[in-house]
Backbone as a printed PyTorch tensor [residue, N CA C, xyz], in Angstrom:
tensor([[[ 31.2040,  -7.4040, -34.3650],
         [ 31.0800,  -8.5780, -35.2100],
         [ 30.1150,  -9.5980, -34.6160]],

        [[ 30.2380,  -9.8030, -33.3010],
         [ 29.3390, -10.7650, -32.6620],
         [ 27.8830, -10.3090, -32.7570]],

        [[ 27.6610,  -9.0080, -32.6540],
         [ 26.3010,  -8.4970, -32.7820],
         [ 25.8000,  -8.6820, -34.2070]],

        [[ 26.6420,  -8.3820, -35.1900],
         [ 26.2520,  -8.5400, -36.5950],
         [ 25.9340,  -9.9980, -36.9080]],

        [[ 26.6370, -10.9130, -36.2740],
         [ 26.4190, -12.3360, -36.5130],
         [ 25.2300, -12.8980, -35.7360]],

        [[ 24.6050, -12.0810, -34.8980],
         [ 23.4350, -12.5370, -34.1570],
         [ 23.7750, -13.2740, -32.8780]],

        [[ 25.0520, -13.2480, -32.4680],
         [ 25.4590, -13.9530, -31.2550],
         [ 25.2580, -13.1190, -29.9960]],

        [[ 25.1990, -11.8010, -30.1360],
         [ 24.9520, -10.9050, -29.0120],
         [ 23.8190,  -9.9610, -29.3670]],

        [[ 23.0320,  -9.6140, -28.3450],
         [ 21.9850,  -8.6150, -28.5620],
         [ 22.6460,  -7.2730, -28.8150]],

        [[ 21.9660,  -6.4110, -29.5650],
         [ 22.5560,  -5.0940, -29.8480],
         [ 22.8730,  -4.2840, -28.5910]],

        [[ 22.1330,  -4.4990, -27.5040],
         [ 22.3830,  -3.7160, -26.2940],
         [ 23.3490,  -4.4070, -25.3320]],

        [[ 23.8960,  -5.5450, -25.7040],
         [ 24.8180,  -6.2650, -24.8190],
         [ 26.0700,  -5.4260, -24.5830]],

        [[ 26.5550,  -5.4520, -23.3720],
         [ 27.7590,  -4.7300, -23.0400],
         [ 27.5000,  -3.3310, -22.5140]],

        [[ 26.2930,  -2.8110, -22.7310],
         [ 25.9660,  -1.4940, -22.1800],
         [ 25.6160,  -1.6600, -20.7130]],

        [[ 26.0650,  -0.7140, -19.9290],
         [ 25.7320,  -0.7690, -18.5050],
         [ 24.2770,  -0.3730, -18.3220]],

        [[ 23.6050,  -1.1170, -17.4840],
         [ 22.2140,  -0.7820, -17.1790],
         [ 22.1950,   0.2050, -16.0310]],

        [[ 21.3690,   1.1870, -16.1720],
         [ 21.2270,   2.1870, -15.1230],
         [ 20.2140,   1.6540, -14.1190]],

        [[ 20.6650,   1.5390, -12.8980],
         [ 19.7860,   1.0270, -11.8560],
         [ 18.8620,   2.1480, -11.3930]],

        [[ 17.5630,   1.8470, -11.4130],
         [ 16.6120,   2.8550, -10.9780],
         [ 16.5890,   2.9300,  -9.4630]],

        [[ 16.3910,   4.1190,  -8.9550],
         [ 16.3130,   4.3100,  -7.5150],
         [ 15.1020,   3.5930,  -6.9420]],

        [[ 15.2160,   3.1780,  -5.7020],
         [ 14.1370,   2.4730,  -5.0360],
         [ 13.0140,   3.4570,  -4.7300]],

        [[ 11.8140,   3.1340,  -5.1540],
         [ 10.6720,   3.9820,  -4.8780],
         [ 10.2280,   3.8120,  -3.4360]],

        [[  9.7340,   4.8750,  -2.8720],
         [  9.1700,   4.8330,  -1.5260],
         [  7.6580,   4.7790,  -1.6390]],

        [[  6.9900,   4.4110,  -0.5510],
         [  5.5270,   4.4040,  -0.5880],
         [  4.9890,   5.8110,  -0.8650]],

        [[  3.7960,   5.8650,  -1.4400],
         [  3.1400,   7.1580,  -1.6310],
         [  2.6800,   7.6460,  -0.2630]],

        [[  2.7340,   8.9470,  -0.0540],
         [  2.3040,   9.5150,   1.2230],
         [  1.2090,  10.5430,   0.9720]],

        [[  0.0930,  10.3560,   1.6480],
         [ -1.0130,  11.2970,   1.5970],
         [ -1.2050,  11.8490,   3.0000]],

        [[ -1.9960,  12.8940,   3.1040],
         [ -2.3600,  13.3900,   4.4250],
         [ -3.8760,  13.4670,   4.4860]],

        [[ -4.4500,  12.9060,   5.5500],
         [ -5.9010,  12.9450,   5.6920],
         [ -6.3500,  14.3710,   5.9570]],

        [[ -7.6170,  14.6310,   5.7500],
         [ -8.1830,  15.9440,   6.0170],
         [ -7.9310,  16.3490,   7.4630]],

        [[ -7.8690,  15.3550,   8.3530],
         [ -7.6460,  15.6030,   9.7760],
         [ -6.1670,  15.6750,  10.1490]],

        [[ -5.2640,  15.5600,   9.1550],
         [ -3.8410,  15.7380,   9.4050],
         [ -3.0430,  14.4730,   9.6860]],

        [[ -3.6470,  13.2940,   9.5270],
         [ -2.9160,  12.0420,   9.7640],
         [ -2.1970,  11.6070,   8.4980]],

        [[ -0.9170,  11.1780,   8.6140],
         [ -0.2100,  10.6710,   7.4370],
         [ -0.7410,   9.2920,   7.0370]],

        [[ -0.9660,   9.1240,   5.7370],
         [ -1.4580,   7.8540,   5.1850],
         [ -0.4540,   7.4090,   4.1280]],

        [[  0.0390,   6.1860,   4.2570],
         [  1.0410,   5.6410,   3.3370],
         [  0.4290,   4.5100,   2.5170]],

        [[  0.7800,   4.4670,   1.2300],
         [  0.2270,   3.4830,   0.3050],
         [  1.3730,   2.7620,  -0.3890]],

        [[  1.4140,   1.4220,  -0.2610],
         [  2.4480,   0.6290,  -0.9180],
         [  2.2300,   0.5740,  -2.4190]],

        [[  3.3300,   0.4820,  -3.1650],
         [  3.2490,   0.4560,  -4.6290],
         [  3.3130,  -0.9560,  -5.2210]],

        [[  3.8450,  -1.9190,  -4.4620],
         [  3.9640,  -3.2910,  -4.9720],
         [  4.0350,  -4.2480,  -3.7740]],

        [[  4.1030,  -5.5570,  -4.0300],
         [  4.0360,  -6.5260,  -2.9330],
         [  5.2170,  -6.4120,  -1.9610]],

        [[  6.4030,  -6.1770,  -2.4580],
         [  7.5560,  -6.0380,  -1.5520],
         [  7.4370,  -4.7630,  -0.7080]],

        [[  6.9820,  -3.7010,  -1.3300],
         [  6.8120,  -2.4610,  -0.5880],
         [  5.6710,  -2.5890,   0.4330]],

        [[  4.6260,  -3.3490,   0.0800],
         [  3.5500,  -3.6070,   1.0360],
         [  4.1080,  -4.2900,   2.2830]],

        [[  4.9670,  -5.2820,   2.0770],
         [  5.6070,  -5.9830,   3.2020],
         [  6.4150,  -5.0140,   4.0720]],

        [[  7.2220,  -4.2120,   3.4060],
         [  8.0790,  -3.2740,   4.1320],
         [  7.2370,  -2.2640,   4.9210]],

        [[  6.2050,  -1.7680,   4.2900],
         [  5.3330,  -0.7830,   4.9190],
         [  4.6270,  -1.3780,   6.1410]],

        [[  4.1050,  -2.5940,   5.9800],
         [  3.3350,  -3.2190,   7.0550],
         [  4.2060,  -3.7350,   8.1840]],

        [[  5.3420,  -4.3620,   7.8620],
         [  6.1080,  -5.0480,   8.9010],
         [  7.3760,  -4.3310,   9.3700]],

        [[  7.8400,  -3.3250,   8.6460],
         [  9.0310,  -2.6080,   9.0840],
         [  8.7310,  -1.1580,   9.4610]],

        [[  7.7630,  -0.5650,   8.8000],
         [  7.4710,   0.8510,   9.0210],
         [  6.3480,   1.0700,  10.0370]],

        [[  5.2480,   0.3450,   9.8680],
         [  4.0880,   0.5320,  10.7530],
         [  4.3690,  -0.0240,  12.1450]],

        [[  3.7900,   0.6140,  13.1470],
         [  3.9050,   0.1210,  14.5140],
         [  2.5400,  -0.3770,  14.9740]],

        [[  2.5200,  -0.9960,  16.1500],
         [  1.3540,  -1.7270,  16.6350],
         [  0.0060,  -1.0500,  16.5640]],

        [[ -0.0890,   0.2280,  16.9540],
         [ -1.3930,   0.8770,  16.9920],
         [ -1.7530,   1.6250,  15.7160]],

        [[ -0.8750,   1.6030,  14.7190],
         [ -1.2280,   2.1730,  13.4220],
         [ -2.3410,   1.3240,  12.8140]],

        [[ -3.1000,   1.9190,  11.9030],
         [ -4.1970,   1.1910,  11.2600],
         [ -3.7850,   0.7300,   9.8760]],

        [[ -4.1910,  -0.5090,   9.5300],
         [ -3.8550,  -1.1600,   8.2610],
         [ -5.1480,  -1.3610,   7.4810]],

        [[ -5.1440,  -1.0130,   6.2020],
         [ -6.3260,  -1.1370,   5.3380],
         [ -5.9560,  -1.9190,   4.0810]],

        [[ -6.9240,  -2.7080,   3.5830],
         [ -6.6990,  -3.4740,   2.3520],
         [ -8.0400,  -3.8920,   1.7670]],

        [[ -8.1200,  -3.9070,   0.4470],
         [ -9.3420,  -4.3760,  -0.2200],
         [ -9.5440,  -5.8590,   0.0710]],

        [[-10.7670,  -6.2350,   0.4220],
         [-11.0630,  -7.6200,   0.8080],
         [-11.0180,  -8.5510,  -0.3990]],

        [[-10.2940,  -9.6500,  -0.2530],
         [-10.2290, -10.7270,  -1.2480],
         [ -9.8470, -10.2710,  -2.6590]],

        [[ -9.0450,  -9.2490,  -2.7600],
         [ -8.5890,  -8.8100,  -4.0720],
         [ -7.1940,  -8.1890,  -3.9400]],

        [[ -6.3490,  -8.3390,  -4.9600],
         [ -5.0170,  -7.7390,  -4.8790],
         [ -5.1060,  -6.2170,  -4.7610]],

        [[ -4.1930,  -5.6640,  -3.9830],
         [ -4.1770,  -4.2170,  -3.8340],
         [ -3.0900,  -3.7670,  -2.8880]],

        [[ -2.9930,  -2.4730,  -2.7490],
         [ -1.9800,  -1.8730,  -1.8860],
         [ -2.3360,  -2.0160,  -0.4160]],

        [[ -1.2980,  -2.1460,   0.4110],
         [ -1.4790,  -2.0210,   1.8540],
         [ -1.4850,  -0.5220,   2.1350]],

        [[ -2.4260,  -0.0950,   2.9510],
         [ -2.5400,   1.3170,   3.3110],
         [ -2.3700,   1.4170,   4.8230]],

        [[ -1.4590,   2.2690,   5.2570],
         [ -1.1670,   2.4440,   6.6790],
         [ -1.4870,   3.8780,   7.0960]],

        [[ -2.2490,   4.0070,   8.1870],
         [ -2.4690,   5.3230,   8.7910],
         [ -1.6250,   5.3780,  10.0540]],

        [[ -0.6590,   6.2880,  10.0700],
         [  0.1840,   6.4770,  11.2510],
         [ -0.6110,   7.2800,  12.2770]],

        [[ -0.6800,   6.7560,  13.4760],
         [ -1.4710,   7.4590,  14.5010],
         [ -0.6870,   7.5270,  15.7950]],

        [[  0.4640,   8.1290,  15.7170],
         [  1.3410,   8.2520,  16.8720],
         [  0.6550,   9.0000,  18.0090]],

        [[  0.3760,   8.2870,  19.0710],
         [ -0.2160,   8.8810,  20.2530],
         [ -1.7070,   9.1490,  20.1660]],

        [[ -2.3030,   8.9920,  19.0020],
         [ -3.7400,   9.2560,  18.8750],
         [ -4.5250,   8.1320,  19.5370]],

        [[ -5.4890,   8.5030,  20.3620],
         [ -6.2980,   7.4830,  21.0200],
         [ -7.2880,   6.8760,  20.0390]],

        [[ -7.9140,   7.7160,  19.2360],
         [ -8.8740,   7.2120,  18.2680],
         [ -8.8440,   8.0860,  17.0220]],

        [[ -8.8690,   7.4330,  15.8570],
         [ -8.8680,   8.1890,  14.6040],
         [-10.2600,   8.7340,  14.3270]],

        [[-10.3420,   9.9050,  13.7030],
         [-11.6470,  10.4190,  13.2810],
         [-12.2420,   9.5380,  12.1730]],

        [[-13.5570,   9.4580,  12.1280],
         [-14.2400,   8.6480,  11.1030],
         [-13.8200,   9.0480,   9.6950]],

        [[-13.6490,  10.3360,   9.4740],
         [-13.2850,  10.8130,   8.1420],
         [-11.9360,  10.2460,   7.6980]],

        [[-10.9910,  10.1040,   8.6210],
         [ -9.6850,   9.5270,   8.2840],
         [ -9.8330,   8.0550,   7.9060]],

        [[-10.6900,   7.3140,   8.6300],
         [-10.9550,   5.9210,   8.2590],
         [-11.5130,   5.8510,   6.8420]],

        [[-12.4510,   6.7380,   6.5290],
         [-13.0570,   6.7390,   5.1920],
         [-12.0330,   7.0730,   4.1160]],

        [[-11.1850,   8.0480,   4.3740],
         [-10.1880,   8.4440,   3.3830],
         [ -9.1670,   7.3310,   3.1500]],

        [[ -8.7290,   6.6700,   4.2140],
         [ -7.8020,   5.5410,   4.0570],
         [ -8.4890,   4.4050,   3.3020]],

        [[ -9.7610,   4.1670,   3.5970],
         [-10.5210,   3.1390,   2.8820],
         [-10.6310,   3.4520,   1.4000]],

        [[-10.8440,   4.7160,   1.0790],
         [-10.9350,   5.1180,  -0.3360],
         [ -9.6000,   4.8910,  -1.0510]],

        [[ -8.4990,   5.1890,  -0.3690],
         [ -7.1860,   4.9430,  -0.9700],
         [ -6.9710,   3.4490,  -1.2050]],

        [[ -7.3660,   2.6200,  -0.2360],
         [ -7.2310,   1.1670,  -0.4010],
         [ -8.0900,   0.6770,  -1.5620]],

        [[ -9.2670,   1.2540,  -1.7280],
         [-10.1450,   0.8750,  -2.8480],
         [ -9.5430,   1.3180,  -4.1800]],

        [[ -9.0690,   2.5540,  -4.2200],
         [ -8.5160,   3.1210,  -5.4540],
         [ -7.2850,   2.3480,  -5.9230]],

        [[ -6.4180,   1.9770,  -4.9920],
         [ -5.1830,   1.2670,  -5.3480],
         [ -5.3540,  -0.2430,  -5.2070]],

        [[ -6.4930,  -0.7540,  -5.7060],
         [ -6.7410,  -2.1950,  -5.7040],
         [ -7.3250,  -2.5990,  -7.0570]],

        [[ -7.4010,  -3.8970,  -7.2850],
         [ -7.9920,  -4.4070,  -8.5160],
         [ -9.5040,  -4.1880,  -8.5370]],

        [[-10.1050,  -3.8750,  -7.3830],
         [-11.5470,  -3.6410,  -7.3080],
         [-11.9390,  -2.2230,  -7.6890]],

        [[-11.0010,  -1.4410,  -8.1680],
         [-11.2260,  -0.0240,  -8.4380],
         [-12.4240,   0.2440,  -9.3460]],

        [[-12.7080,  -0.6350, -10.2810],
         [-13.7740,  -0.3900, -11.2560],
         [-15.1840,  -0.6130, -10.6890]],

        [[-15.2910,  -1.1940,  -9.5090],
         [-16.5990,  -1.4540,  -8.9230],
         [-17.1740,  -0.1740,  -8.3140]],

        [[-18.5140,  -0.1360,  -8.1510],
         [-19.1510,   1.0260,  -7.5140],
         [-18.7000,   1.1640,  -6.0730]],

        [[-18.6660,   0.0400,  -5.3660],
         [-18.2340,   0.0230,  -3.9670],
         [-17.2560,  -1.1230,  -3.7830]],

        [[-16.2710,  -0.9180,  -2.9210],
         [-15.2700,  -1.9420,  -2.6410],
         [-15.3070,  -2.2200,  -1.1420]],

        [[-15.2700,  -3.5100,  -0.7760],
         [-15.2190,  -3.8480,   0.6420],
         [-13.7680,  -3.7670,   1.1010]],

        [[-13.5600,  -2.9990,   2.1600],
         [-12.2170,  -2.7720,   2.6900],
         [-12.1430,  -3.3480,   4.0970]],

        [[-11.1380,  -4.1760,   4.3330],
         [-10.8650,  -4.6710,   5.6850],
         [ -9.8830,  -3.7160,   6.3350]],

        [[-10.0780,  -3.4550,   7.6170],
         [ -9.1010,  -2.6530,   8.3490],
         [ -8.9780,  -3.1680,   9.7730]],

        [[ -7.7900,  -2.9960,  10.3050],
         [ -7.4570,  -3.5550,  11.6040],
         [ -6.1840,  -2.8670,  12.0910]],

        [[ -5.9540,  -2.8750,  13.3840],
         [ -4.6910,  -2.3200,  13.8610],
         [ -3.5510,  -3.2180,  13.3980]],

        [[ -2.4310,  -2.6200,  13.0650],
         [ -1.2910,  -3.3440,  12.4950],
         [ -0.8350,  -4.4910,  13.3920]],

        [[ -0.9460,  -4.3470,  14.7130],
         [ -0.4620,  -5.3970,  15.6200],
         [ -1.2090,  -6.7180,  15.4390]],

        [[ -2.3480,  -6.6990,  14.7430],
         [ -3.1110,  -7.9200,  14.5080],
         [ -2.8720,  -8.5110,  13.1130]],

        [[ -1.9960,  -7.8970,  12.3370],
         [ -1.6610,  -8.3860,  10.9960],
         [ -0.3970,  -9.2290,  11.1060]],

        [[ -0.4540, -10.4580,  10.6070],
         [  0.6880, -11.3780,  10.7120],
         [  1.1130, -11.8500,   9.3240]],

        [[  2.3710, -12.2470,   9.2420],
         [  2.8950, -12.8480,   8.0150],
         [  3.1390, -14.3150,   8.2900]],

        [[  2.4900, -15.2110,   7.5330],
         [  2.7420, -16.6350,   7.7630],
         [  4.1700, -17.0110,   7.3720]],

        [[  4.7330, -17.9890,   8.0680],
         [  6.0940, -18.4430,   7.7630],
         [  6.1600, -18.8600,   6.3020]],

        [[  7.1380, -18.3330,   5.5880],
         [  7.3150, -18.6760,   4.1760],
         [  6.3190, -18.0060,   3.2490]],

        [[  5.5400, -17.0560,   3.7520],
         [  4.5450, -16.3730,   2.9230],
         [  5.1940, -15.4970,   1.8630]],

        [[  4.5470, -15.4050,   0.7150],
         [  5.0580, -14.5750,  -0.3730],
         [  5.0140, -13.1030,   0.0260]],

        [[  5.8350, -12.2770,  -0.6140],
         [  5.7910, -10.8440,  -0.3180],
         [  4.3760, -10.2890,  -0.5090]],

        [[  3.9390,  -9.5060,   0.4500],
         [  2.6180,  -8.8970,   0.3760],
         [  1.4940,  -9.7420,   0.9330]],

        [[  1.7710, -11.0320,   1.2260],
         [  0.7180, -11.9090,   1.7420],
         [  0.6740, -11.8310,   3.2620]],

        [[ -0.5120, -11.6010,   3.7970],
         [ -0.6810, -11.4930,   5.2410],
         [ -1.9320, -12.2470,   5.6720]],

        [[ -2.0410, -12.4780,   6.9710],
         [ -3.2640, -13.0280,   7.5570],
         [ -3.6700, -12.1420,   8.7270]],

        [[ -4.9720, -12.0860,   8.9670],
         [ -5.4980, -11.3000,  10.0830],
         [ -6.8770, -11.8380,  10.4220]],

        [[ -7.2810, -11.5980,  11.6500],
         [ -8.5690, -12.0840,  12.1340],
         [ -9.2610, -10.9350,  12.8620]],

        [[-10.5340, -11.0970,  13.1200],
         [-11.3350, -10.1050,  13.8580],
         [-11.1370,  -8.6900,  13.3330]],

        [[-11.1810,  -8.5470,  12.0150],
         [-11.0380,  -7.2290,  11.4150],
         [-12.3940,  -6.5300,  11.3230]],

        [[-12.3420,  -5.2630,  11.0170],
         [-13.5260,  -4.4790,  10.7100],
         [-13.6100,  -4.3510,   9.1960]],

        [[-14.7950,  -4.0420,   8.6900],
         [-14.9490,  -3.8460,   7.2490],
         [-15.7980,  -2.6190,   6.9760]],

        [[-15.5520,  -2.0170,   5.8240],
         [-16.4160,  -0.9400,   5.3700],
         [-16.5710,  -1.0540,   3.8650]],

        [[-17.7280,  -0.6210,   3.3720],
         [-17.9800,  -0.5730,   1.9340],
         [-17.8210,   0.8830,   1.5210]],

        [[-16.9870,   1.1150,   0.5140],
         [-16.6900,   2.5050,   0.1600],
         [-16.3620,   2.6140,  -1.3190]],

        [[-16.5290,   3.8240,  -1.8540],
         [-16.1560,   4.0620,  -3.2440],
         [-14.6670,   4.4000,  -3.3150]],

        [[-14.1820,   4.6030,  -4.5290],
         [-12.7460,   4.8550,  -4.6960],
         [-12.4430,   6.3030,  -5.0670]],

        [[-13.2900,   7.2270,  -4.6410],
         [-13.0960,   8.6380,  -4.9630],
         [-12.0470,   9.2490,  -4.0340]],

        [[-10.8580,   9.5070,  -4.5700],
         [ -9.7870,  10.0940,  -3.7540],
         [ -9.5120,  11.5330,  -4.1800]],

        [[-10.4770,  12.1540,  -4.8450],
         [-10.2510,  13.4910,  -5.4000],
         [ -9.9110,  14.5410,  -4.3340]],

        [[-10.3610,  14.3650,  -3.1000],
         [-10.0720,  15.3410,  -2.0570],
         [ -8.7340,  15.1340,  -1.3630]],

        [[ -8.0460,  14.0500,  -1.6830],
         [ -6.7910,  13.7400,  -1.0050],
         [ -5.5960,  14.1580,  -1.8540]],

        [[ -4.6340,  14.7600,  -1.2000],
         [ -3.4530,  15.2290,  -1.8880],
         [ -2.2570,  14.3370,  -1.5940]],

        [[ -1.5280,  13.9940,  -2.6500],
         [ -0.2680,  13.2780,  -2.4900],
         [  0.7290,  14.2720,  -1.9070]],

        [[  1.2770,  13.9560,  -0.7240],
         [  2.2000,  14.8790,  -0.0580],
         [  3.5800,  14.7720,  -0.6780]],

        [[  4.1130,  13.5600,  -0.6950],
         [  5.3880,  13.3030,  -1.3590],
         [  5.5250,  11.7950,  -1.5290]],

        [[  6.5930,  11.3630,  -2.1490],
         [  6.7550,   9.9400,  -2.4370],
         [  7.7480,   9.2500,  -1.5390]],

        [[  7.9220,   9.7300,  -0.3260],
         [  8.8670,   9.0520,   0.5590],
         [  8.3820,   9.1090,   1.9860]],

        [[  8.9210,   8.2200,   2.8240],
         [  8.5610,   8.2590,   4.2420],
         [  9.7330,   8.5390,   5.0650]]])
């Protein structure tokens, strides 16, 4: 009766099904390094500040919204250039700059990425980063699975 009278929405009283929490996307570089890509601002925060460790590499499109991309490099002294390029391409592809011919990507070791006090989810600051200009062609990269 309340629904017929316009006092309740037709779907009121139905239980909402809670969707499972998505995990970051996981890719593997040609050289075998795991690369993780955040799906939203909260996941970017979790990936950068809870999952990544100090010597892992962090990638992000410069001055434009986009995913945080983490390359796990447990024990690796130096990443191969190809892995840097592939992570950069993922950061370009999963950013608002995707439609451009080339996207400028900032990258830095995770230990140099900070979250300002009271910063919104996904917002970070960093200094003395490296940059590369790259396209967003990720056709050679395979999604391994959707969890870490």
